N, C-alpha and C positions, 0 to 999 in steps of 0.2 A: 666337194675332193676334189684336189688339185693333186697332179703329179708327176713328179721327176722321173729321173734315173731308177733313182733308189730309196726317194723321199714323198713324203705324203702331208698336206696340211689338213687335217681329222676337224671339224668345224662342233663341238659337242650344241647340245640340247639351250645352252644359254648364248648361245654364239661366241663363244673361246675358241681361239685356234689354237693348234700345236701341232708343232711338226713331230712327224715317227717318222721313223726310218722302215723299209721293205725288209722283212726279212724273208720273205717268200709267198709267189703267189702260187693258184692252183685251179685247175677247171675241174669239176664233176661231172660225167655224165650223167651221173645217176641222178643227181638233183636237179642237175641243168643248168648250174651256178657258176661262176668264179669267186673263187677267193681270196684273202689277202692276208698276211699274218704281221704285222709289225707291232713297233714298242715304241715310246715317246723319245724325241733324243735330250741325252742327257742322265738316262739314266742306267745306261750301259757301263757303270761301275763293275769292275770285276770283283769288289766282297761282297755285291748284293745282287742277287736275282732277277732280272730286271720282269718286268709288267707284261705281256704277250700281251695283242689286243687279235683279234679275228671279228671279221666281216664280209658278208655277199659282197660283191661288188660289179656295178652293172657302169662297163664304160661311156662314156660320152662316143656321137656317130665319129666324132672326127679323132678318139683316142686320147685327148691329151686330157682332160678331166674324166670324174662320172661319179656316184654317189655310192656310196657304204651302206647297206642295211645290213640290219638287225639278223643273227644266226637264229633262227625256227622253232628246228627243231632238236629233240636229244640226239637222233641220228645223223643228222648232219654233226653236233657237236664229235658224237664219237667219228665221224669220219675225220674231223679239221683236230682231234688230238691223235689219230694214227697215221694223219701225214707230221704231224708235228713231232711223232717219236722218230717216225722215219729220218726227217729230215735232221734232227737232233743225234742220232745215230750216225748219218753219215759225216755228220761234219764232226766227230770225235775221232773217227779215223783217219781224215786228214789230218 
């Protein structure tokens, strides 16, 4: 995964690249991981809901890129859902 200020390039299992926009990132002391929530660019149509993806993120030594890893446990998914709901609630207040 390469990343810039707000965009990342995600490569799927078949080697296809998809440019995505980062919604937000957060760290979890409980799981000792960083997480990134993102969605494919081009899907931000106002009339349809976007599909938000989440992955654990391991940055490279120089923080110019990194590796996305799948979310492994229900507990991690619960944490991510809670963080997303908080993020969305804060966005609605603005």
